N, C-alpha and C positions, 0 to 999 in steps of 0.2 A: 883273939884269934881262935882260941879253942872253942869258944861259944859259936863263932861263925861256922866252923867246921861241923859242929853238932847239928846246927839248924839246917845246913845244906844236906846232911845225911838224912835227917828226918823227912825233908821235902822230897828227896829222891826216892825214899822208901814209900811214901804215900802215893807218888805218881806211879811207882811200879805196881802198886796194888789196884788203884782206881782206873788207870788208863786201859789196861787189858779188859777190865769189866765193861767199861764204856764201849770199847771196840766190839766186844762180844754182843752187847745189846743192840748196837746199831747195825750189825752185819745183816740180819734178815731184810731190813728196809732197803738197804743199799742193793742187796741181791735182787729184790722184787722190782726195783726201779731200773734194772738193767734193760736195755733195748731188746725187744723180742725179734726173733728171726722169721716168724710166720704165724698164721691163724689157721688151725685145722678144724674142719666142720665134720662132725660125726652124727649119725642117727637120722639124717634127712633122707627122704625118699622122693617127695614131690618138689620140694623147695630146692632150688639150685644153691650150691655153696656160695657163689658170688652174691646171691640175694641176701644170705645170712651175713656175709662180710660187710655188705652195704650198710647194715644197721649197727656195726661196731663203731664205738666212739674213739677208736685208735687204729693205727695201721702198723703193718710190719715195719721194723726198723726204728720204732718209737719206744720210749719208755712208757710203762703202763702203771697207773695209780689205781688204788681201791675205788675211787670215785668214778673212774672211767669204766671199770668192770661193772659196778652197780648200774650205771647209766645204760650200758650195752645190754645187760640182762633185761632191764625194764623195757627198752626199745623193742627187743625181740618178743617179749610177752604181749606188748601192745599191738603187734601185728595181727594177733589172733590165729597165727599159723601153728602155734606150739602150745602143748599142755604143760611142758616142763622144759626148763633151760638150766644147764649146769656149765660152769666155766672154771677151768683150772690150768695150771702150768704143766707142761711135759717137756722137760729140758728147757731149752730156750724158746719154745713155742707155746702159744696159748691154744688150748683145746676147747671148742664149743660143742657140747653134746646136747642135742635137742630131741624131744619126743613130739612128733607132729600130731596135731589134732586130726581126727578122721574127716573124711569127705562124706557129706550127706548124699546118700544114693536116692532115698525116697522119704517123703514126709507123710505120715499117716495119722489119722485121728480115730480113736476108739472110744466107745461108750457114750457118744453124743446122739441124742434123739431129738431134742427140742430145737437145736441149731444145726443146720446142715454143714457138710464139709466145706462147701463153697464159701459160705459166710465166715466160717472160722478161719479158713486159710487166708482170707484177706487181712487178718490181723497178725499172721505169722511172718516173721522176717527171715527165718532160716528156710531157705528154699533148696530144691534139688541142685546138686553140683556146687554147693557153697560149703565153706569150712565150718564145722561144728565147734562151738565153744559153749561151755557151761553157762557163761554170763548171758549169751544171746538166747539160749534155751529158757533161762529163767525170765528174761524179758518177754518172751513169747507167752510163757505161762501167765504172767501178770496181765498181758493183753487179752488173753482168752478168758481169764477170770473176770476181768472188767466187763467184757461183752456179755458174759452170763449174768453178772449182777444187774446190768442195765436191762436185761430181759426178764428179770424177776427171780433169778436163781442165785441168791446171795451165798448159799452154802456150797456152791459148786467148787470142786477141787480139780486141779490138773497136775499130773505127774509126767515128766518126760522119761522115756525109756529108750535105750539104745540096743538095737539088734545088730550085733557086729557081723560084718561080712569079710571076705578076703580083701587083700590089698588096702588095708586100713580104710575101709569104707563101712558106713553104718546106715541102717534104716532108723530114722528118728520117729518114734511113736509117742504122741501125746495122749495119755490115758485120762479120760474125763469121767469124773463121778459127779453127775449133775445135781444130785440131791433133790429135795422137795422144793417146789416153787415157793418163793417167799413173797407174801403180799403185804398190804397195808391194812391192819386190823382196825386202827382208829387214827383219827386226825383231831388234835386238840389245839385250841388257841388260848393263850393266856395274855391278859392285859387289854383285851379288846372290850371297849364299852360302846363305841359308836356303831359297830357292826356286829351282827350275830355270827355265831360259828357257821351257820349254813350260808350266810352271805359271803363270808370269807372263803368258804370251801368252793364256792362257784368261781372265785377269782383265780385260785391256783390251779395248776395242771395235775398235781398229784391227787388221786382219789382213793377212797376206801374200796377194798376188794368186795366183789359181789359175783355170784354165780353166772349172771347174765353178761358179764363183761368179757366175753370170749374173743372179741375183736380188739379190745383195748389193752394197752400196755401202761396206762397211767396209774394202775393200781399195784404196781411193783415198785420196790424201793430203788431209787437212782439218785446218788448224791448230787450229780449235776442238775437233775431236775429240781431237787430241793433248793439248790442255790438260785435257780431261775425263779422258783416260787417266791423266794424272799424278795426278789426284784419286782415281781408282779404285785405282791402285797404293798411294797413301798410305793409303786406307781399308783395303786388304787387309793391309798390314803392321800397322796399328794394331789390326786385328781379331785378329791373331795374335801380339800381345805386344810388338811393336817400337814402344815409345812414343816413341823419339827419331828415328824414321825421317825421312829427308829425300830427296825426289825432286829431285835437283840440277838436272837438265835433261831436256828431251825435244826432240830435234832431228831434223830431216829434211833430208837432203842429196840434191839432184838429181844422179843419176848421169850419166855422160858420154853415154849414149844419149839423154838428154833426155826419156825417157818413163817413168822409174821412179825411185822414191825409196828411200833406205836410212834407216830410222828407228832411232834409238838412245835408250835411257833410261839415265841415270846415277843410281845409287841409293847412298845412305849408310844402310845398314840400322840400325846401332847394335845394342845388346844386346837380347835377348829377356827380358822381365820376367815374373815370376810374382807373384801377389798374396800378400802376407804378412799383411795385416789389412784388414778392412772395418768401418767404424763409422758410426753415424748419430747426429748431433747435432741435436736439435730446437730448440735455441736458445731464443728468447723465446716460442715457441709452447707451447701446453698439450697438444700431441699426444703420446700415449704412444709412445716410440721403438719398442716392440715391434710397434706397429701398422704401422710402416713397414718393419720387417725383411723382411716378405713381399714387399715391392717390390724388394728388393735382388736383382739378377740374378747377382752374382759370389759365388764361394766361395773361401775361403782355400786356397791351393795351386794354383788354376787359373792357366792362362796368361792374362795381361791381355788384355782384349778391349774396345776403345774403344766398340764398338757396344752392348755390355752396359751400359756407363756411361751412355750416352744413354738407353737403355731404363729404367734405374733412376731417372734423373732424371725422366723422363716419368711413370713409374708413381708415384713419390713425390709429385710435384706433383698428380697426379690424386687420390691418396689423401688428401692434405691438403685438396684442394677438397671431397671428399666429407665431410670432417670439419668443414666450415664455413670453411676458410681459403682463400677464393677467390683471394687474392693471394699465397699462399705460393710460395716458390721454393726449389728444392733446388740447392745449388752443390757440385760435387765438388771436393775438395782432394786432389791427388795428390802424394805425396812419394816420390821415387825414391832408391834406393841402388844406384848403378851398380856398386859392387864386388860386392855379393851378388846383384845382378840381381833385386832384389825391390822392390816398391812397395806402399805402403799408401794406401787410399782412405778419406776421411772425407767423408760427405755432410752438409753444413751446411744446415739448414732455417731460413729466416727468413720472417717474415710478409709482408715486402715492402710497398711503398707501394700505396695504393689507386689503381687505374687504371680509367678508364672509356673506352668506345668512342666516339671522336669521329666517326669516319667509316669506312665499309666500302667499299673500292675493289676492283672486279673488273676484272682485266686478262687479256688473252690470249684472251678469248672472241670470236672473229671471227664465228662462226655462232650460237652459243647465246645466247639473250636473257638479259640481266641478271636478269630476274625469275625465270627458271627456276633460276638459282643461288641467288638470295636466298631463295626460298621453302623451300629445304632448310636454312636457317640457323635456329637457335633463339636467335639473338642479333641485336639491332638497335642502331642508333646511340643512345647514351645509357645503355645497359646497362653494368653492371660487367663488366670484361674477365674472362672465365672460361675457363680452359683446358679444362675438361670439355666445355663447350658447343662450343668450337673443335674439340675432338677428335670430338665427335658430328657436327659439320658436315662434317669431312673424311671421316668414315665414310659419311655419307649421300650426299655428292657422289661418292665412289668407287662407291657402289651404283648410281648412275645409269648408270655405264659409258659416259659421254660423253667422258671425258678420259683422255689418256695420262699426264698428270702433274698433280698438284694440290699447290700450295705455298701454305700459309697462314702468313703471317708478321706480326709486330707491328712497326710503325714509330712513331717519336716523333710526337706530335701537336703542337698549337699551345701546349700547356701541359704542365708536368711530370706532371700527373695524367690526361692524355688520350693515347690511343693510336689509331693508324690501323691497321685490320685490312686487309691486302692479300691478296686471294685471286687467286693467279696460276695460271692453268690453261693446259694445252696440249691442244687438242682433238684427237680422233682420229676416224677414220671410224666413223660409227654405222650406216651402211647395210651390210647383209650379204647375201651370196648363199650359201646352203647347199645342197650336193648330198649325196645319199646313194646308194650303189650296193652291190649285193651279189650273191652267187651262192648258191643253195640247191639241194638235191638234188631239190626238187619244182618250184620256180618258175623255175629257171635265173636269168637276169639280172633284177634289180629295181632301181628307182631313183626318186628324187624331186628336186624343186628348189623352193626357197623364196626369196623376196626380202622383206627387212624393213628398216624404218627406225625406229630407236629415238628419234630426235630430229628429228621432221619439221619442216623449215623453222626449226629452232632453238627450237621451242616446247616441247620435251620430250614432245610427243605421239608415240604409237607407231602404226605402220601396217605391215601385212604382207599379202603375197599368196603363196600356195603352190599348187603343182600337182604331181600325181604324173606320173612319166614311164614307169611300168611299162606293159607291154602289157596287164596284167591289172587294173591299178588306175588309174583316171583320177579325179582330184579337183581341185576348186578351192576354196580357202578364203581369205576376206578378212576382216581384222579391223582395227579402229581403236579406240584407247584414249586418253582424256584423263586423265592422272594427277591433275590439279587441276581437276576439274569445277566450274564456277561459282566459280572462285578459292578453293575450299575444299580441304582435305586429303581429298578423296574422288575416287577414280578411277571413271570411267564409260567403258563401251565397248560396241561392237556387233560381232557376228560374222555373217557370211553364208557358207554353205557348200553345196556340192553334190558328189556323188560317184557313181561307178559302179564297183563292185568285182566282178571275176570271180574267185570262189574255188571254181571247179569242181573243181580238183585237191584242195583241202583239204576242202571241205564240199559240193560238187556243186550250188552255186547261184550266181546273180548277184544283187547287190543294188544298188538306186539310192536315194539319200537327198538331200533338199533341205530346208534349214531355216535358221534364224537364232537368235540369242541376244542378250540384253541383260545387261550386267554392271555391278555397283557394288561398290566396296571402299573400305577406309580403313585407315590405319596406326593401331594402338593405341598404339604407341611406336616406338622406334628398331629394335626387334627383332621385334615382333609385328604381324601384319596379318590382316584378315579380309575375305572377298569373298563376294558373293552373285551368283547367276546364274539366269536363266530362259531356257529354250530350247524351241522348238517345231519338230518335224521330221516331215516326211512320208517314209515308207519303203516300199519295194517289194521283195519277195523273189520271184525268178523261178527256178523249177526247169526248166531247159531240157529235159533228157531224164529222164523219170521213172524209167526203168530204171537210170539211173546214180546215183540218190540213195537214201539210207537213209530209213527210215520217218520218223524225227524231222525230217529235212530236208523231206520231202514235206509233213508236217503244218504246217511253218512257212511254206509258200508263201502269198502274198497281200500285202495292203497294210495299214498301220496308221499312226496318228498318235500320236506320243509328246509329251506336255507334261510338263516336269519343272523342278523348282527345286533349286538346290544351294547349299551353304554350305561355304566353304573357309577353314581357319585355317592360317597360315604363320608359322613362327618361323625366323629366320635371323640368325646373327652371323658369317657368312663374311667372311674378309678380302678377298675379291675375288668379284664376282658371276659371272664366267665362268671364271676360272682360279684357284680357291681352293687354298690350301695349309694352312689351318687354320680350324676353326670347325664349326658344326653348322647344318644346314638341315632342318627337319621340316615336314611338311604333312599335314593331315587333311582329307579331302573327303567330305561327306555329300550324297547326292542322293536325291530322292523323285520318282517318276513317278506321276501319277494325278490331277493337277489338270486334269481334262478329258482328252481323248484316249482311246486304246484300250488303254493299257498301265498296269499298276499294280505297282510294286515299290519297294524301298528298297535303297540301296547305300552302302557306306562303303569308302573307300580311304585308306591311310596310307603315307607314305614318310618315310625319314630318311637323311640323308647326313652322315657325319662325316669330316673331313679332319684329318690330323696330319702335321707334318714328321718325318722319321726320319733319324737318324744324320748325314747329310751334306746340304749345301745342294742343293736340287733334288729330293730324294727325298721323296715324299709318299705316305702311306697313306690310302686311301679305304675306308671301311666303309659299305655301303649296304644298306638293307632296305626292301622293299615288300610290302604285303599288302592284300587286299581281299575283300569278301564282298557278295553280292547275294541278296536274299530277296523272293519275291512276297508281296503282301498276303495275310493269312489268308483262305482261301476263294476266292482269285482264281485266274486262269490262271497257267500256268508262266511263268517269265522268258523272254521271246523270245530267240531265238538271237543276235540282233544286239546284245543288251545284256550278254551274258556275257563272260568274260575269255578272250581268245585270247593265249597267251604263247609267246615264242620270238623269234628274231631279235635285235633290239637289247636286249630285256628279259631274255633268257636265251641268251647266246652259246653256240654249239655246237649249237643247235637251230634249225630253220627257223621262220619265222613261222607261228604256230598249230601249232607242232610238238609241243607237249605238251598234256596235258589229255584230257578225255573224248572218245571217238571211238565211232562206231557203224558196224558193217559193213553194207554194202549187200547185201541178200539176193539181188540179181540177179547181180552180178559179184564179190562177195566183197571189194571194196575198202572201206577205212575212210574215213569222213567226220569231220572235226573239228566237235565240237558246242560247244566253249567250256565253261569251268568256271564254277561259281558261287562258288568260293573259290580264292584263290591266295596264295602266300607265296614270295618270291624274295629272295635276298641276294647280295651281291657283296663280295669282298675283292680290292682291287687296289692295286698299288704302281707308281707311275710314277717314273722315274729318268733322269738324263742318260746318254747313250751314250758319254761321253768324247770326243765330237767338239767342234770349235770351236763356240762359242755361235751364230756366224753361220749355222750349218747349220739351226738351229731344230729339231733332232731329239731325241726322247727315247723311251725304251722303256717297256714296261709288262708286268707279269705279273699274271694275275688268275685268280680262280675264281668262277664263277657257279653258284648252287645254289638249289634250291627245288622247288615243285610247284604244279600247278593241278589241281583236282579238283572233283567234285560235278556232277551233272546232274539235271534234273527226272526224277522217277520215270516219267513218261509217255514218256520217251525210249526206254525198253526194256521188255521184257515179263517176262523171268525171268532168273535167273542170280545169281551172287554178286558181280557188278560187276568181276570179274577176267577175264572172257572171255565167249564165246558158247556157248550150249547148243543142240545140234542136236535137232530133233524126232525122231520115230520113223522118218522116211523114210530112204531110202538116202543115204549120204554124197555120192554122185555127183550126186544130184538137186538142182537149185537150191532146191527147196522144203525141202531138208534144213536150210537155215540161215535159213529164213523167220522163225523165232522167235529173233532175235539180240539179245542184251542189249548194253548199253553197256560198253565197256572204259574203264578210267581214271577210274571214278567215285570210287574210293577213293584215299586218299593214297598216292602213290608218289614217293619222293624222287629227284630228278635232280641231277646235278652235272657240271660241265665245267671243264677247266683250259685255259689258253691264254696266249698272249703277243701283244703288238702293238707296232707302231711308230707314233709320233705325229709328224707334221711340221707345224710352225707355218708353213704356206705363205702366200704372198700372198693366197690365196683363202679362208683360214680354216684352223682346225685340221683336218688330214687324218690319218686313222688307218686302219691295216690290221690287222685282228685275225684270228688263227688259233686256233680253239678245238676241243678234242676232248672229246666226252662220255665220262665215266668211269662214270657211273651213268645208265642209261636203260631205258625199257621197249621191248619188241619192236615196238610199234606207233608209237613216236615217229618223227618226221621230223627228220633232223639236217642241220647246215650247217657246213662246215669253215672257209670263208673269208668274211669280211665286210669290206667297204671302205666308208668314209663320210667326208664332209667336213662338219665341224661338231663341236661339243663334246658328248660324251656324259656327262651327269651328272644 
């Protein structure tokens, strides 16, 4: 009994010591967990208190834990509204004290010379009337520095500065120190045995710095460009048989001078393979294998070319689609034999699962409207995915000539049988300024300028204005075209023009013309188009000095009004609208004048261009033919001189403008006037080729031969003779009247030909070319031209 009392006393004593201590330790937690009576917001000026309370992870009347306090503070920081947030208890309430981030009043850039404000501000995300945060400012700093590095200023630094204003507003100033421009001092290749350093240098886009590369940016260090160069090298090796190639690294080291880089590529070439066998396996499809053999680009014994494999796959897939297998896929199986250095290719065709288009996404078009791209597609959401239609869409988008790059890819949709078609485009400049200038033995300096926009305000509409700059030719032409008039596949356009042309030297008269035209056209399919046109023109021919003009010219003096309609058919399957390397473009134009007005005739013109790559990359053959004929209505007047064909200059290099064709001698001074022909036929053979210079130069050469004739003149233009010269009357040769009865020369067919060479520069202003041509077949009365300079594409 005594022991029990002792144990009980000890236990009560222990509890008396431990229990108060435990209660004392637990007291703060119990007090903190008590329900709060309110949330007080302090320090806010722009942000409403209720907005702050909305980010709280607890409400008044609830118990608050440490975790809820931490989560609330983080949520307020993540809003970007506040630079500091403090939270504590005041009695039974929770106080939230905030320091608001300032409001950006203005964004300025200082210290920039090489890159203008407009270009830099496109990279800045902090704009006027937005909330400033240090994190956003640092992100802008990184974007600006990246832009400078891509422009060759790798050492550029950017520091943000705040100029504080009243009412918690700031001016944000990015202070730029551009530093010296960093270039590429050297490019080295390691591990290359099959190709020399110079050959590989021509493959990549990065180039070594040189003083004359003032228009180029490829001689500056850009990490993204270096990664692209790795891919270009890989493709080059795969194209030339090295199926196991590895581009191990592409590094750039900043040299001690701090302004230049040394770039090095490390390559593991592997063996070069030749093709030992090519087979086609149609699998579970009913397609005849022989029908697909024509799509195979490889030949046994050839060096392996990965690009040909891709082309074979594409052509087989298209051929299968034409045979009714819209979902068929060709898969190449390549088996290597490293010992014999040969490989075999088997194309396995399977019908593939049925896939439908769930959605079409268009990305990259900053300026061009989505509808301009969508209207070129023959496929819409819900249609079966069809490679043929996708290929047509790519070709039609390329034909717009709005985009530098077009990538159409298939991505997985929300279900296995659905696909998302992504059209990723990179826009290019669609506004052009074209100049032309030349020198002829008769006109001396000549030139013109035109301004055009192919994608007006991103709508796909076309507008152009051109004017001549020659002292002898002044003209203004304006045109506007809507290629989808009334949202239909019909083009509609209007032209307004006026000109004054002094051709005293060629034909002894000056002409003025003012008029307008209306146009309509439509595409028959992807390759064929047809256009109609009506024009009305007022014309005036003025012979200034009668004694300087031949009789035919004097007879043409006066005014007339010409009303005409025309119909044009165009076929084109060119691979590129302005720089083609393969394909055909043909055009036939028929015009009839006589629906009112003073002139009655019918005219037909035809032209054809054929392009074909030759031998090596970049070598292109062009074969061109042009012909035309004009005929007056039966019983009507002769074809007016203004409607005849005047050939030479751009149309037949080596000869001056209006340099060939019928001419009549003036009986007063014995000089010849160009009358223009009623028939012409002119051809061109031209080969363009690289000059062996780095691609960054943008230079290529050409050799060409232009040949043809222009002939035929109304009988009333002359009086007698056989068409090959002038017959004198019975008077003495020294008398002016001795040549009063002068016939027209050049009425009959006389073949002309010229050979020449040119240099073409893909300049920042457009394709610029200088042609030198020498006539090898000509008539004694022809006018020649040795040198011709132009900016713009001739085709």
